[in-house]
C-alpha positions, 0 to 999 in steps of 0.5 A: 513928854507927852508928844506923839511919835508923828509929832516927834517925827516932825520936829525932830525932821526925820522919819516916823520909824526914827523917831521911834526909837527917839520915844523907845530909845532901847530900840537903838541899843537891842539893834531892833527894827522899829517898825511892826512887821506887815501882816500878811493882810497888808502885804496883799493889801501892798500887791493888788495896790502894784498891781492896780498901778501898774496897770494903769500905767501908760507902758513901764518897757518905755519907762512910762511910768504916769498914771492914766486914770485914777483907778483904787484898788478899793474899787480892784478889790472889791470889783475881784470879790464879785467875781474871784476867776480868771476871765480867760480859763474860770480858775478860781484865783485868790488874792489874799493867798500870797504864793497864788499868783494872778495879773490884772489884764488889759481886755481889748490891749493897752497897746491897741488904744485900750484903756485903763479902766475897770470895763477893760479889766480882767483877772488872769492867772499870770502865766494865760496872761504872759500867753495871751500878751497883746492880744485882743480876746477873740484872737487870743481864743482863734489861737488856743484853737489853731494849737489845739486842733494842730495837736489833734483836739476836736474843737467845737463851737459853743451852742447858743442854749 
């Protein structure tokens, strides 16, 4: 009829996938889904968007889902691609790999007043972020040293040279 799918959706007051069925009724008859399957790239963008949203929440454990900053996933993606390594272990992280588990960590924990901004953000592997929990970077390193020394490893201070 010359109308776009979006115009049909507005006119019928239905969602875009439902409006496609008005334009392509054979979809309704065959029972096929009326929306395109997401590409891997789109799924990964959505995954990063979710991680940024979680990073910016005040305190999701208490049910406070309000955001504290307007940090955009595009900014975070650009920032990650500049240095795609875990800031604690140095392991490379590929955010485009759907099997790679990574986290956005608050270097200075939110529980201790840390901000939800890109300067306080660190890219880490999921396991390391869970181990770090709400410790500061310095406390986490001190804990790792204690564990290694307890198991008879020799730990030297880094040289500044």
